[in-house]
Backbone bond lengths (Angstrom), bond angles and torsions (degrees), N, CA, C in turn:
res aa  C-N    CA-C-N  psi(-1)  N-CA   C-N-CA  omega(-1)  CA-C   N-CA-C  phi
1 M - - - 1.446 - - 1.521 110.54 -
2 A 1.343 117.30 -42.07 1.463 119.92 179.52 1.517 110.99 -66.58
3 D 1.344 116.37 -32.35 1.455 120.76 178.89 1.524 110.04 -65.41
4 N 1.324 116.82 -38.74 1.468 121.22 179.47 1.520 111.04 -66.66
5 S 1.329 117.98 -40.49 1.473 120.01 178.87 1.529 110.69 -69.32
6 S 1.326 117.40 -32.15 1.461 120.62 176.06 1.530 110.68 -67.54
7 N 1.326 116.44 -40.51 1.463 120.85 176.56 1.527 111.27 -63.56
8 N 1.322 115.92 -42.91 1.472 120.17 178.39 1.509 111.15 -63.55
9 A 1.337 118.47 -40.79 1.456 121.22 178.75 1.527 110.52 -65.40
10 Y 1.316 116.50 -40.05 1.467 120.94 179.16 1.529 110.69 -62.66
11 W 1.344 116.03 -49.61 1.452 119.23 -177.21 1.517 112.95 -71.09
12 S 1.320 118.07 -33.07 1.463 118.34 176.77 1.525 110.97 -67.78
13 A 1.357 117.04 -36.68 1.459 119.75 175.48 1.513 110.82 -67.01
14 N 1.328 117.32 -39.42 1.458 121.37 178.27 1.528 111.12 -62.98
15 I 1.320 116.80 -47.21 1.473 120.55 179.61 1.528 111.21 -64.16
16 R 1.329 117.00 -37.01 1.471 120.64 178.10 1.523 110.95 -62.90
17 I 1.333 117.14 -42.54 1.464 121.35 178.08 1.534 110.33 -62.84
18 I 1.320 116.62 -43.05 1.466 121.62 179.81 1.533 110.44 -63.46
19 I 1.335 117.64 -46.38 1.458 121.06 -179.05 1.520 112.11 -63.08
20 V 1.340 116.71 -44.00 1.470 120.32 178.26 1.524 110.47 -62.03
21 S 1.339 116.51 -43.86 1.471 120.60 179.02 1.525 111.46 -61.70
22 L 1.328 117.89 -42.70 1.442 121.23 179.84 1.533 111.38 -66.66
23 I 1.313 116.90 -37.79 1.463 120.30 177.72 1.531 110.07 -64.21
24 I 1.331 116.86 -44.66 1.466 120.20 178.87 1.525 109.61 -60.62
25 W 1.318 117.25 -46.04 1.466 119.95 -178.80 1.522 111.76 -64.69
26 A 1.344 117.35 -38.44 1.462 119.96 179.11 1.508 111.02 -66.70
27 V 1.331 117.59 -41.80 1.466 121.31 179.32 1.533 109.63 -62.48
28 V 1.322 116.11 -44.41 1.479 119.37 -177.31 1.520 110.82 -70.00
29 S 1.333 118.38 -48.24 1.459 120.00 -175.61 1.527 112.78 -75.83
30 F 1.324 116.85 -53.04 1.463 119.14 -177.53 1.521 112.27 -82.11
31 G 1.309 116.01 -42.55 1.473 119.80 -177.59 1.518 112.72 -69.59
32 F 1.328 116.65 -58.34 1.470 120.22 -178.30 1.518 113.11 -73.94
33 G 1.339 117.12 -36.55 1.458 119.99 -176.56 1.507 114.99 -80.13
34 I 1.345 118.01 -25.99 1.465 120.53 -175.32 1.529 111.13 -121.55
35 L 1.320 118.16 -60.64 1.462 120.84 -173.48 1.524 113.37 -68.86
36 L 1.324 117.24 -43.36 1.467 120.91 -176.62 1.536 112.97 -96.84
37 R 1.329 117.33 10.08 1.456 120.37 -177.48 1.529 111.68 -58.38
38 P 1.319 120.93 -44.49 1.480 119.04 179.14 1.524 112.64 -63.14
39 A 1.329 117.22 -35.29 1.462 120.26 179.58 1.521 111.93 -71.41
40 L 1.332 116.93 -27.60 1.459 121.30 -178.76 1.528 112.86 -93.07
41 S 1.329 117.47 1.13 1.456 120.41 -174.44 1.534 112.60 -68.85
42 G 1.317 118.88 -21.15 1.467 121.37 -179.95 1.508 114.49 -79.51
43 I 1.339 116.92 -13.96 1.471 121.73 -177.91 1.537 107.66 -95.90
44 S 1.317 116.33 123.79 1.453 121.66 -177.31 1.539 110.76 -97.40
45 V 1.332 114.79 132.00 1.466 121.72 176.04 1.522 107.15 -134.98
46 G 1.306 116.64 117.02 1.461 120.36 176.16 1.506 113.79 61.13
47 G 1.313 118.58 31.26 1.450 121.39 177.84 1.515 114.35 88.63
48 T 1.300 117.90 0.17 1.475 120.81 178.70 1.524 108.51 -134.14
49 D 1.330 116.77 169.06 1.456 117.90 -178.87 1.524 111.39 -78.79
50 L 1.313 116.58 156.98 1.468 123.35 -172.52 1.518 111.56 -64.14
51 G 1.323 118.91 -36.58 1.462 120.98 178.48 1.510 112.05 -63.00
52 F 1.330 117.42 -43.79 1.453 121.37 176.52 1.518 111.01 -64.40
53 W 1.340 117.06 -40.54 1.456 121.37 178.70 1.519 111.53 -60.36
54 F 1.361 116.78 -43.48 1.458 120.06 177.73 1.528 110.87 -63.75
55 A 1.313 116.79 -40.02 1.459 120.21 -179.21 1.524 112.03 -66.75
56 Q 1.330 117.41 -36.23 1.446 121.03 -175.09 1.536 114.21 -93.49
57 Q 1.319 118.30 -40.94 1.457 120.70 -174.21 1.519 113.40 -126.81
58 G 1.304 116.92 -37.28 1.466 120.51 -172.72 1.509 113.74 -60.45
59 S 1.329 117.46 -44.11 1.460 119.47 -178.89 1.521 111.05 -66.86
60 I 1.314 118.24 -33.75 1.464 121.24 177.73 1.522 109.90 -68.48
61 L 1.340 118.14 -43.03 1.453 120.83 178.80 1.521 111.34 -66.29
62 V 1.308 117.67 -39.03 1.467 120.53 176.21 1.527 109.67 -64.83
63 F 1.326 118.03 -40.23 1.446 121.11 178.39 1.528 110.51 -61.47
64 L 1.346 117.22 -44.04 1.458 119.89 178.63 1.527 110.59 -64.67
65 G 1.324 118.31 -39.00 1.448 121.60 176.01 1.527 111.06 -62.51
66 L 1.332 117.11 -39.38 1.453 120.56 178.91 1.531 111.53 -67.26
67 I 1.307 117.91 -33.52 1.473 120.63 176.02 1.518 110.12 -62.41
68 F 1.344 116.88 -47.28 1.462 119.12 179.41 1.528 111.59 -66.67
69 F 1.349 117.03 -37.54 1.460 120.06 176.16 1.527 111.23 -62.60
70 Y 1.343 116.91 -44.21 1.460 120.76 -179.63 1.513 111.09 -61.81
71 A 1.334 117.24 -44.92 1.460 120.51 179.34 1.535 111.35 -61.83
72 W 1.325 116.36 -44.16 1.473 120.59 178.64 1.513 111.21 -63.31
73 R 1.331 116.10 -46.72 1.469 120.23 -176.57 1.521 111.51 -68.68
74 M 1.349 117.59 -36.92 1.459 119.71 178.84 1.523 111.09 -69.51
75 N 1.336 118.98 -36.03 1.461 120.84 175.05 1.527 109.89 -61.53
76 K 1.327 116.50 -40.49 1.466 121.32 178.09 1.529 110.13 -67.08
77 L 1.325 117.83 -42.55 1.460 121.69 179.81 1.534 110.29 -66.84
78 D 1.323 117.30 -40.04 1.466 120.73 176.88 1.526 111.15 -59.79
79 A 1.341 116.61 -42.49 1.471 120.82 179.06 1.530 110.52 -65.42
80 E 1.310 117.13 -38.38 1.465 120.97 179.97 1.534 111.90 -63.97
81 H 1.347 116.12 -33.06 1.464 120.39 -177.19 1.522 112.57 -102.70
82 G 1.335 118.03 5.51 1.452 120.85 175.89 1.513 115.41 72.49
83 V 1.319 118.31 28.06 1.466 120.51 179.60 1.532 111.16 -121.50
84 E 1.342 115.82 26.41 1.468 118.49 -177.97 1.529 110.60 -70.47
85 E 1.329 114.63 159.48 1.457 121.56 179.37 1.528 109.18 -73.00
86 E 1.314 115.14 153.93 1.472 119.99 179.91 1.487 111.85 -88.51
């Protein structure tokens, strides 16, 4: 019974990390790159407006950052639940 609750805690933490990461990526790519692009047009980054930068490069860089965050956090979560790789 305790093993089942440990599995449920592990997977609920895993799903929570995935959902938060997907929300961040959606806000950055769709929100900043498409919906808020007109509002961000007055801010210049690298010779172009911030909305265009998010649409072209920012969402990709945030996605790569989220990949590294997910790997780091899952390694930590694996260690907490005793299922880390050898």
